[in-house]
TIRO-2110 file (N, C-alpha, C; in Angstrom, 1 decimal):
// TIRO-2110
77.3, 9.1, 74.1, N, 1, A
76.5, 8.2, 74.9, CA, 1, A
77.3, 7.8, 76.1, C, 1, A
76.7, 7.9, 77.3, N, 2, A
77.4, 7.5, 78.5, CA, 2, A
77.3, 6.0, 78.7, C, 2, A
78.3, 5.5, 79.4, N, 3, A
78.3, 4.1, 79.7, CA, 3, A
77.4, 3.8, 80.9, C, 3, A
76.7, 2.6, 80.8, N, 4, A
75.8, 2.2, 82.0, CA, 4, A
76.7, 2.2, 83.3, C, 4, A
76.0, 2.4, 84.3, N, 5, A
76.7, 2.4, 85.6, CA, 5, A
76.0, 1.4, 86.5, C, 5, A
76.8, 0.9, 87.5, N, 6, A
76.3, 0.1, 88.5, CA, 6, A
76.6, 0.8, 89.8, C, 6, A
75.5, 1.0, 90.6, N, 7, A
75.6, 1.7, 91.9, CA, 7, A
76.3, 3.1, 91.7, C, 7, A
76.0, 3.7, 90.5, N, 8, A
76.5, 5.0, 90.3, CA, 8, A
77.9, 5.1, 89.8, C, 8, A
78.6, 4.0, 89.6, N, 9, A
79.9, 4.1, 89.0, CA, 9, A
80.1, 3.2, 87.8, C, 9, A
81.0, 3.6, 86.9, N, 10, A
81.3, 2.9, 85.7, CA, 10, A
82.3, 1.8, 86.1, C, 10, A
82.0, 0.5, 85.6, N, 11, A
83.0, -0.5, 86.0, CA, 11, A
84.4, -0.2, 85.4, C, 11, A
85.4, -0.4, 86.1, N, 12, A
86.8, -0.2, 85.6, CA, 12, A
87.2, -1.4, 84.7, C, 12, A
87.9, -1.0, 83.6, N, 13, A
88.4, -2.1, 82.7, CA, 13, A
89.4, -2.9, 83.4, C, 13, A
89.5, -4.2, 83.0, N, 14, A
90.5, -5.1, 83.6, CA, 14, A
90.0, -5.7, 84.9, C, 14, A
90.8, -6.6, 85.4, N, 15, A
90.4, -7.3, 86.6, CA, 15, A
91.5, -7.1, 87.7, C, 15, A
91.0, -6.8, 88.9, N, 16, A
91.9, -6.7, 90.1, CA, 16, A
92.3, -8.0, 90.5, C, 16, A
93.5, -8.2, 91.1, N, 17, A
94.0, -9.5, 91.5, CA, 17, A
93.0, -10.1, 92.5, C, 17, A
92.4, -9.4, 93.4, N, 18, A
91.4, -10.0, 94.3, CA, 18, A
90.2, -10.6, 93.6, C, 18, A
89.9, -10.1, 92.4, N, 19, A
88.8, -10.7, 91.7, CA, 19, A
89.1, -12.1, 91.2, C, 19, A
90.3, -12.4, 91.1, N, 20, A
90.8, -13.7, 90.5, CA, 20, A
91.2, -14.8, 91.5, C, 20, A
91.1, -14.5, 92.7, N, 21, A
91.7, -15.4, 93.7, CA, 21, A
91.0, -16.8, 93.8, C, 21, A
89.8, -16.9, 93.3, N, 22, A
89.1, -18.2, 93.3, CA, 22, A
89.3, -19.0, 92.1, C, 22, A
90.1, -18.5, 91.1, N, 23, A
90.4, -19.2, 89.9, CA, 23, A
91.7, -20.0, 90.1, C, 23, A
91.6, -21.3, 90.3, N, 24, A
92.8, -22.1, 90.6, CA, 24, A
93.4, -22.8, 89.4, C, 24, A
92.7, -22.9, 88.3, N, 25, A
93.2, -23.7, 87.2, CA, 25, A
93.9, -22.9, 86.1, C, 25, A
93.4, -21.7, 85.9, N, 26, A
94.0, -20.9, 84.8, CA, 26, A
95.4, -20.5, 85.1, C, 26, A
96.3, -20.9, 84.3, N, 27, A
97.7, -20.6, 84.5, CA, 27, A
98.5, -21.7, 85.2, C, 27, A
97.8, -22.7, 85.7, N, 28, A
98.4, -23.8, 86.5, CA, 28, A
99.0, -24.7, 85.4, C, 28, A
100.3, -24.9, 85.4, N, 29, A
100.9, -25.8, 84.4, CA, 29, A
100.8, -27.3, 84.8, C, 29, A
100.4, -27.5, 86.1, N, 30, A
100.4, -28.9, 86.6, CA, 30, A
99.0, -29.5, 86.7, C, 30, A
98.1, -28.9, 86.0, N, 31, A
96.7, -29.4, 86.0, CA, 31, A
96.6, -30.8, 85.6, C, 31, A
95.9, -31.6, 86.4, N, 32, A
95.6, -33.0, 86.1, CA, 32, A
94.3, -33.2, 85.3, C, 32, A
94.4, -33.9, 84.3, N, 33, A
93.1, -34.2, 83.5, CA, 33, A
92.4, -35.3, 84.2, C, 33, A
91.1, -35.1, 84.5, N, 34, A
90.3, -36.1, 85.1, CA, 34, A
89.6, -36.9, 84.1, C, 34, A
89.5, -38.2, 84.2, N, 35, A
88.9, -39.0, 83.2, CA, 35, A
87.5, -39.5, 83.6, C, 35, A
87.1, -39.1, 84.7, N, 36, A
85.7, -39.5, 85.2, CA, 36, A
85.0, -38.2, 85.4, C, 36, A
83.7, -38.2, 85.2, N, 37, A
82.8, -37.1, 85.3, CA, 37, A
83.1, -36.3, 86.6, C, 37, A
83.4, -35.0, 86.5, N, 38, A
83.9, -34.2, 87.6, CA, 38, A
83.3, -32.8, 87.6, C, 38, A
82.0, -32.6, 88.1, N, 39, A
81.5, -31.3, 88.0, CA, 39, A
82.1, -30.3, 89.0, C, 39, A
82.8, -30.9, 90.0, N, 40, A
83.4, -30.0, 91.0, CA, 40, A
84.6, -29.2, 90.4, C, 40, A
85.1, -29.6, 89.3, N, 41, A
86.2, -28.8, 88.6, CA, 41, A
85.8, -27.5, 88.1, C, 41, A
84.5, -27.3, 87.8, N, 42, A
84.0, -26.0, 87.3, CA, 42, A
84.3, -24.9, 88.2, C, 42, A
84.7, -23.7, 87.7, N, 43, A
85.0, -22.5, 88.4, CA, 43, A
84.2, -21.4, 87.8, C, 43, A
83.9, -20.4, 88.6, N, 44, A
83.2, -19.2, 88.0, CA, 44, A
83.9, -17.9, 88.5, C, 44, A
83.6, -16.8, 87.8, N, 45, A
84.1, -15.5, 88.2, CA, 45, A
82.9, -14.5, 88.0, C, 45, A
83.1, -13.4, 88.6, N, 46, A
82.0, -12.3, 88.5, CA, 46, A
81.9, -11.7, 87.1, C, 46, A
80.7, -11.5, 86.7, N, 47, A
80.4, -10.8, 85.5, CA, 47, A
80.5, -9.3, 85.8, C, 47, A
81.4, -8.6, 85.1, N, 48, A
81.6, -7.2, 85.3, CA, 48, A
80.6, -6.4, 84.5, C, 48, A
79.7, -7.0, 83.8, N, 49, A
78.7, -6.3, 83.0, CA, 49, A
77.3, -6.9, 83.2, C, 49, A
76.8, -7.0, 84.4, N, 50, A
75.5, -7.6, 84.6, CA, 50, A
74.4, -6.7, 84.2, C, 50, A
74.6, -5.5, 83.9, N, 51, A
73.6, -4.5, 83.5, CA, 51, A
73.3, -4.7, 82.0, C, 51, A
74.0, -5.6, 81.3, N, 52, A
73.8, -5.8, 79.8, CA, 52, A
73.6, -7.2, 79.5, C, 52, A
72.6, -7.5, 78.6, N, 53, A
72.5, -8.8, 78.0, CA, 53, A
73.5, -9.0, 76.9, C, 53, A
74.2, -10.1, 77.0, N, 54, A
75.1, -10.5, 75.9, CA, 54, A
75.3, -12.0, 76.0, C, 54, A
75.6, -12.6, 74.8, N, 55, A
75.9, -14.1, 74.7, CA, 55, A
77.3, -14.3, 74.9, C, 55, A
77.6, -15.4, 75.6, N, 56, A
78.9, -16.1, 75.6, CA, 56, A
78.8, -17.4, 75.0, C, 56, A
79.6, -17.7, 74.0, N, 57, A
79.5, -19.0, 73.3, CA, 57, A
80.8, -19.8, 73.4, C, 57, A
80.6, -21.1, 73.6, N, 58, A
81.7, -22.0, 73.6, CA, 58, A
81.4, -23.1, 72.5, C, 58, A
82.5, -23.5, 71.8, N, 59, A
82.3, -24.6, 70.9, CA, 59, A
83.4, -25.6, 71.2, C, 59, A
83.0, -26.8, 71.5, N, 60, A
84.0, -27.9, 71.9, CA, 60, A
83.9, -29.0, 70.8, C, 60, A
84.8, -28.9, 69.8, N, 61, A
84.7, -29.9, 68.7, CA, 61, A
85.3, -31.3, 69.1, C, 61, A
85.8, -31.5, 70.3, N, 62, A
86.5, -32.7, 70.6, CA, 62, A
85.9, -33.4, 71.8, C, 62, A
84.6, -33.3, 72.0, N, 63, A
83.9, -33.9, 73.1, CA, 63, A
83.8, -35.4, 72.9, C, 63, A
84.1, -36.2, 74.0, N, 64, A
84.0, -37.6, 73.9, CA, 64, A
83.3, -38.1, 75.2, C, 64, A
82.4, -39.1, 75.0, N, 65, A
81.8, -39.8, 76.1, CA, 65, A
81.8, -41.3, 75.6, C, 65, A
81.2, -42.1, 76.5, N, 66, A
81.1, -43.5, 76.2, CA, 66, A
79.6, -44.0, 76.1, C, 66, A
79.3, -44.9, 75.2, N, 67, A
78.0, -45.5, 75.2, CA, 67, A
77.8, -46.3, 76.5, C, 67, A
76.7, -46.1, 77.3, N, 68, A
76.6, -46.8, 78.5, CA, 68, A
76.4, -48.3, 78.4, C, 68, A
76.0, -48.8, 77.2, N, 69, A
75.8, -50.2, 77.0, CA, 69, A
77.0, -50.9, 76.4, C, 69, A
77.6, -50.3, 75.3, N, 70, A
78.7, -51.0, 74.6, CA, 70, A
80.0, -50.5, 75.1, C, 70, A
80.1, -49.3, 75.7, N, 71, A
81.4, -48.8, 76.1, CA, 71, A
82.2, -48.2, 74.9, C, 71, A
81.5, -48.1, 73.7, N, 72, A
82.2, -47.5, 72.6, CA, 72, A
82.2, -46.0, 72.7, C, 72, A
83.2, -45.4, 72.1, N, 73, A
83.3, -43.9, 72.3, CA, 73, A
82.3, -43.2, 71.3, C, 73, A
81.8, -42.1, 71.8, N, 74, A
80.9, -41.2, 71.1, CA, 74, A
81.6, -39.9, 71.0, C, 74, A
81.6, -39.3, 69.8, N, 75, A
82.3, -38.0, 69.5, CA, 75, A
81.3, -37.0, 69.1, C, 75, A
81.5, -35.8, 69.6, N, 76, A
80.6, -34.7, 69.3, CA, 76, A
81.3, -33.3, 69.3, C, 76, A
80.6, -32.4, 68.7, N, 77, A
80.9, -31.0, 68.9, CA, 77, A
79.8, -30.5, 69.8, C, 77, A
80.2, -29.9, 70.9, N, 78, A
79.3, -29.3, 71.9, CA, 78, A
79.2, -27.8, 71.7, C, 78, A
78.0, -27.3, 71.6, N, 79, A
77.8, -25.8, 71.5, CA, 79, A
77.1, -25.4, 72.8, C, 79, A
77.8, -24.5, 73.5, N, 80, A
77.2, -23.9, 74.8, CA, 80, A
77.1, -22.4, 74.5, C, 80, A
75.9, -21.9, 74.7, N, 81, A
75.6, -20.4, 74.6, CA, 81, A
74.9, -20.0, 75.8, C, 81, A
75.3, -18.9, 76.5, N, 82, A
74.5, -18.4, 77.6, CA, 82, A
74.6, -16.9, 77.7, C, 82, A
73.6, -16.4, 78.4, N, 83, A
73.5, -15.0, 78.8, CA, 83, A
73.8, -15.0, 80.3, C, 83, A
74.9, -14.4, 80.7, N, 84, A
75.3, -14.5, 82.1, CA, 84, A
74.4, -13.5, 82.9, C, 84, A
74.4, -13.8, 84.2, N, 85, A
73.8, -12.9, 85.2, CA, 85, A
74.9, -12.4, 86.0, C, 85, A
75.1, -12.8, 87.2, N, 86, A
76.1, -12.4, 88.1, CA, 86, A
77.4, -13.1, 88.0, C, 86, A
77.4, -14.4, 87.5, N, 87, A
78.6, -15.3, 87.4, CA, 87, A
78.8, -15.8, 86.0, C, 87, A
80.0, -16.1, 85.7, N, 88, A
80.4, -16.6, 84.4, CA, 88, A
81.3, -17.9, 84.6, C, 88, A
81.3, -18.8, 83.7, N, 89, A
82.1, -20.0, 83.8, CA, 89, A
83.5, -19.6, 83.3, C, 89, A
84.5, -20.1, 84.0, N, 90, A
85.9, -19.9, 83.6, CA, 90, A
86.2, -21.0, 82.5, C, 90, A
86.8, -20.6, 81.4, N, 91, A
86.9, -21.4, 80.2, CA, 91, A
87.8, -22.6, 80.4, C, 91, A
88.9, -22.5, 81.1, N, 92, A
89.8, -23.7, 81.3, CA, 92, A
89.1, -24.7, 82.2, C, 92, A
88.4, -24.3, 83.2, N, 93, A
87.7, -25.2, 84.0, CA, 93, A
86.6, -25.9, 83.2, C, 93, A
86.0, -25.2, 82.3, N, 94, A
84.9, -25.8, 81.4, CA, 94, A
85.6, -26.8, 80.5, C, 94, A
86.7, -26.5, 80.0, N, 95, A
87.5, -27.4, 79.1, CA, 95, A
87.8, -28.7, 79.9, C, 95, A
88.3, -28.6, 81.1, N, 96, A
88.6, -29.8, 81.9, CA, 96, A
87.4, -30.5, 82.3, C, 96, A
86.3, -29.8, 82.6, N, 97, A
85.0, -30.4, 82.9, CA, 97, A
84.5, -31.3, 81.8, C, 97, A
84.5, -30.7, 80.6, N, 98, A
84.0, -31.4, 79.4, CA, 98, A
84.9, -32.6, 79.1, C, 98, A
86.2, -32.5, 79.3, N, 99, A
87.2, -33.6, 79.2, CA, 99, A
86.8, -34.7, 80.2, C, 99, A
86.3, -34.4, 81.3, N, 100, A
86.0, -35.4, 82.3, CA, 100, A
84.9, -36.4, 81.9, C, 100, A
84.2, -36.1, 80.8, N, 101, A
83.2, -37.0, 80.3, CA, 101, A
83.9, -38.1, 79.5, C, 101, A
85.2, -38.1, 79.3, N, 102, A
85.9, -39.0, 78.5, CA, 102, A
85.6, -40.5, 78.7, C, 102, A
85.5, -40.9, 80.0, N, 103, A
85.2, -42.2, 80.4, CA, 103, A
83.8, -42.3, 81.0, C, 103, A
83.0, -41.3, 80.8, N, 104, A
81.6, -41.3, 81.4, CA, 104, A
80.7, -42.0, 80.4, C, 104, A
80.0, -43.0, 80.9, N, 105, A
79.0, -43.8, 80.1, CA, 105, A
77.6, -43.2, 80.3, C, 105, A
77.1, -42.6, 79.2, N, 106, A
75.7, -42.1, 79.3, CA, 106, A
75.3, -41.8, 77.9, C, 106, A
73.9, -41.7, 77.7, N, 107, A
73.4, -41.4, 76.4, CA, 107, A
73.6, -40.0, 76.1, C, 107, A
73.6, -39.7, 74.8, N, 108, A
73.9, -38.3, 74.3, CA, 108, A
73.0, -37.3, 75.0, C, 108, A
71.7, -37.6, 75.0, N, 109, A
70.7, -36.7, 75.6, CA, 109, A
71.0, -36.4, 77.1, C, 109, A
71.4, -37.4, 77.8, N, 110, A
71.7, -37.3, 79.2, CA, 110, A
72.9, -36.4, 79.4, C, 110, A
74.0, -36.6, 78.6, N, 111, A
75.2, -35.8, 78.7, CA, 111, A
74.8, -34.3, 78.5, C, 111, A
74.0, -34.0, 77.5, N, 112, A
73.7, -32.5, 77.3, CA, 112, A
72.9, -31.9, 78.4, C, 112, A
72.0, -32.7, 79.0, N, 113, A
71.2, -32.2, 80.2, CA, 113, A
72.1, -32.1, 81.4, C, 113, A
73.0, -33.0, 81.6, N, 114, A
73.9, -33.0, 82.7, CA, 114, A
74.8, -31.7, 82.6, C, 114, A
75.3, -31.5, 81.5, N, 115, A
76.2, -30.3, 81.3, CA, 115, A
75.4, -29.0, 81.6, C, 115, A
74.2, -28.9, 81.0, N, 116, A
73.4, -27.7, 81.2, CA, 116, A
73.0, -27.6, 82.7, C, 116, A
72.6, -28.7, 83.4, N, 117, A
72.3, -28.6, 84.8, CA, 117, A
73.5, -28.1, 85.6, C, 117, A
74.7, -28.7, 85.4, N, 118, A
75.8, -28.3, 86.1, CA, 118, A
76.2, -26.8, 85.9, C, 118, A
76.0, -26.3, 84.7, N, 119, A
76.3, -24.9, 84.4, CA, 119, A
75.3, -24.0, 85.1, C, 119, A
74.0, -24.4, 85.1, N, 120, A
73.0, -23.6, 85.8, CA, 120, A
73.3, -23.6, 87.3, C, 120, A
73.7, -24.7, 87.8, N, 121, A
74.0, -24.7, 89.3, CA, 121, A
75.2, -23.8, 89.6, C, 121, A
76.2, -23.8, 88.7, N, 122, A
77.4, -23.0, 88.9, CA, 122, A
77.2, -21.5, 88.8, C, 122, A
76.4, -21.1, 87.7, N, 123, A
76.3, -19.7, 87.3, CA, 123, A
75.0, -19.1, 87.6, C, 123, A
73.9, -19.8, 87.6, N, 124, A
72.6, -19.3, 87.6, CA, 124, A
72.4, -18.2, 86.5, C, 124, A
72.6, -18.6, 85.2, N, 125, A
72.6, -17.7, 84.1, CA, 125, A
71.1, -17.2, 83.8, C, 125, A
71.0, -16.1, 83.1, N, 126, A
69.7, -15.7, 82.6, CA, 126, A
69.1, -16.7, 81.6, C, 126, A
70.0, -17.1, 80.7, N, 127, A
69.6, -18.1, 79.7, CA, 127, A
70.8, -18.9, 79.3, C, 127, A
70.5, -20.2, 79.0, N, 128, A
71.6, -21.1, 78.5, CA, 128, A
71.0, -22.1, 77.6, C, 128, A
71.8, -22.5, 76.6, N, 129, A
71.5, -23.7, 75.7, CA, 129, A
72.7, -24.5, 75.5, C, 129, A
72.5, -25.8, 75.4, N, 130, A
73.6, -26.8, 75.2, CA, 130, A
73.1, -27.7, 74.1, C, 130, A
73.9, -27.8, 73.0, N, 131, A
73.6, -28.5, 71.8, CA, 131, A
74.7, -29.5, 71.5, C, 131, A
74.4, -30.7, 71.4, N, 132, A
75.5, -31.7, 71.0, CA, 132, A
75.2, -32.2, 69.6, C, 132, A
76.2, -32.1, 68.8, N, 133, A
76.1, -32.6, 67.4, CA, 133, A
77.1, -33.8, 67.3, C, 133, A
76.5, -35.0, 67.5, N, 134, A
77.3, -36.2, 67.6, CA, 134, A
77.6, -36.8, 66.2, C, 134, A
78.8, -37.3, 66.0, N, 135, A
79.1, -38.0, 64.7, CA, 135, A
78.3, -39.3, 64.6, C, 135, A
77.9, -39.6, 63.4, N, 136, A
77.1, -40.8, 63.2, CA, 136, A
77.8, -42.1, 63.7, C, 136, A
77.1, -43.0, 64.3, N, 137, A
77.5, -44.3, 64.6, CA, 137, A
76.4, -45.2, 64.3, C, 137, A
76.7, -46.3, 63.5, N, 138, A
75.7, -47.2, 63.1, CA, 138, A
74.7, -46.5, 62.0, C, 138, A
75.2, -45.5, 61.4, N, 139, A
74.4, -44.9, 60.3, CA, 139, A
73.5, -43.8, 60.8, C, 139, A
73.5, -43.4, 62.0, N, 140, A
72.6, -42.4, 62.5, CA, 140, A
73.4, -41.4, 63.5, C, 140, A
73.0, -40.1, 63.3, N, 141, A
73.6, -39.2, 64.3, CA, 141, A
72.5, -38.7, 65.2, C, 141, A
72.9, -38.3, 66.4, N, 142, A
71.9, -37.8, 67.4, CA, 142, A
72.4, -36.4, 67.8, C, 142, A
71.5, -35.4, 67.8, N, 143, A
71.9, -34.0, 68.0, CA, 143, A
71.0, -33.4, 69.1, C, 143, A
71.1, -33.8, 70.4, N, 144, A
70.2, -33.3, 71.4, CA, 144, A
70.5, -31.8, 71.7, C, 144, A
69.4, -31.1, 71.8, N, 145, A
69.4, -29.7, 72.1, CA, 145, A
68.6, -29.5, 73.4, C, 145, A
69.1, -28.7, 74.3, N, 146, A
68.4, -28.4, 75.6, CA, 146, A
68.6, -26.9, 75.9, C, 146, A
67.7, -26.3, 76.6, N, 147, A
67.9, -24.9, 76.9, CA, 147, A
67.1, -24.6, 78.2, C, 147, A
67.3, -23.4, 78.8, N, 148, A
66.7, -23.0, 80.0, CA, 148, A
66.7, -21.5, 80.1, C, 148, A
65.6, -20.9, 80.5, N, 149, A
65.6, -19.5, 80.8, CA, 149, A
65.0, -19.3, 82.2, C, 149, A
65.5, -18.3, 82.9, N, 150, A
65.1, -18.1, 84.3, CA, 150, A
63.6, -17.9, 84.3, C, 150, A
63.0, -18.7, 85.2, N, 151, A
61.5, -18.7, 85.3, CA, 151, A
61.0, -17.3, 85.7, C, 151, A
59.9, -17.0, 85.1, N, 152, A
59.2, -15.7, 85.4, CA, 152, A
59.9, -14.5, 84.7, C, 152, A
60.8, -14.7, 83.8, N, 153, A
61.5, -13.6, 83.1, CA, 153, A
61.3, -13.7, 81.6, C, 153, A
61.8, -12.7, 80.9, N, 154, A
61.7, -12.7, 79.5, CA, 154, A
62.6, -13.9, 78.9, C, 154, A
63.6, -14.3, 79.7, N, 155, A
64.5, -15.4, 79.3, CA, 155, A
63.7, -16.8, 79.3, C, 155, A
62.8, -16.9, 80.1, N, 156, A
61.9, -18.1, 80.0, CA, 156, A
61.1, -18.1, 78.7, C, 156, A
60.6, -17.0, 78.3, N, 157, A
59.9, -16.9, 77.0, CA, 157, A
60.9, -17.1, 75.9, C, 157, A
62.1, -16.6, 76.0, N, 158, A
63.1, -16.8, 75.0, CA, 158, A
63.4, -18.3, 74.8, C, 158, A
63.6, -19.0, 76.0, N, 159, A
63.9, -20.4, 75.9, CA, 159, A
62.8, -21.2, 75.2, C, 159, A
61.5, -20.8, 75.5, N, 160, A
60.4, -21.5, 74.8, CA, 160, A
60.5, -21.2, 73.3, C, 160, A
60.7, -19.9, 72.9, N, 161, A
60.7, -19.6, 71.5, CA, 161, A
61.9, -20.3, 70.8, C, 161, A
63.1, -20.3, 71.4, N, 162, A
64.2, -20.9, 70.8, CA, 162, A
64.0, -22.5, 70.7, C, 162, A
63.4, -23.0, 71.7, N, 163, A
63.1, -24.5, 71.6, CA, 163, A
62.2, -24.8, 70.5, C, 163, A
61.2, -24.0, 70.3, N, 164, A
60.2, -24.3, 69.2, CA, 164, A
60.8, -24.0, 67.8, C, 164, A
61.9, -23.2, 67.8, N, 165, A
62.4, -22.8, 66.5, CA, 165, A
63.9, -23.1, 66.3, C, 165, A
64.5, -23.9, 67.1, N, 166, A
65.9, -24.1, 67.1, CA, 166, A
66.4, -24.8, 65.8, C, 166, A
65.7, -25.6, 65.2, N, 167, A
66.2, -26.4, 64.1, CA, 167, A
65.2, -26.4, 62.9, C, 167, A
64.9, -25.2, 62.5, N, 168, A
63.9, -25.1, 61.4, CA, 168, A
64.5, -25.5, 60.0, C, 168, A
65.8, -25.5, 59.9, N, 169, A
66.4, -25.8, 58.6, CA, 169, A
67.3, -27.0, 58.8, C, 169, A
66.8, -28.2, 58.7, N, 170, A
67.6, -29.4, 59.0, CA, 170, A
68.8, -29.4, 58.0, C, 170, A
69.9, -29.9, 58.6, N, 171, A
71.1, -30.0, 57.8, CA, 171, A
71.1, -31.2, 56.8, C, 171, A
72.1, -31.1, 55.9, N, 172, A
72.3, -32.2, 55.0, CA, 172, A
73.3, -33.1, 55.6, C, 172, A
73.3, -34.3, 55.3, N, 173, A
74.3, -35.3, 55.9, CA, 173, A
75.7, -34.9, 55.5, C, 173, A
76.0, -34.3, 54.4, N, 174, A
77.3, -34.0, 53.9, CA, 174, A
77.9, -32.7, 54.5, C, 174, A
77.3, -32.1, 55.5, N, 175, A
77.9, -30.9, 56.0, CA, 175, A
78.4, -31.0, 57.5, C, 175, A
78.6, -32.2, 57.9, N, 176, A
79.2, -32.4, 59.3, CA, 176, A
80.6, -32.2, 59.3, C, 176, A
END
């Protein structure tokens, strides 16, 4: 079976140095951690396989933000899954971006929507979902789920379907 081609040629494996020139954080040993919400830290790179649908998934088990009223810390595992189009998010910049919520005061639901909106603005993915699984505080946990599919495409239909079916099997309290 032959490999798919783009403009008549098969993509070469690996990355040329010129393809990486816009990535400033990866490999930088002097990176400063920002403690305030900083979407400008996000960086992207070209998807070498835009002819194929595939998921990229990130799990961030150490997400922290602050309650906007009490200032108490909220802890969560953040799950980000997306189907790239032309651009992809660079993982170190994503890590630093998520860390920038450390002193950001916002509700859980707002944080998940902000993260998704910033990633849509950065990459314009075919599909993306962001799910926060926050640890209980005051005896209750909050697990906001948000998603997006490009309008007018099969990914919009996918987003609708996944939204309607994303949590059909509620978890038990003892499996966090």
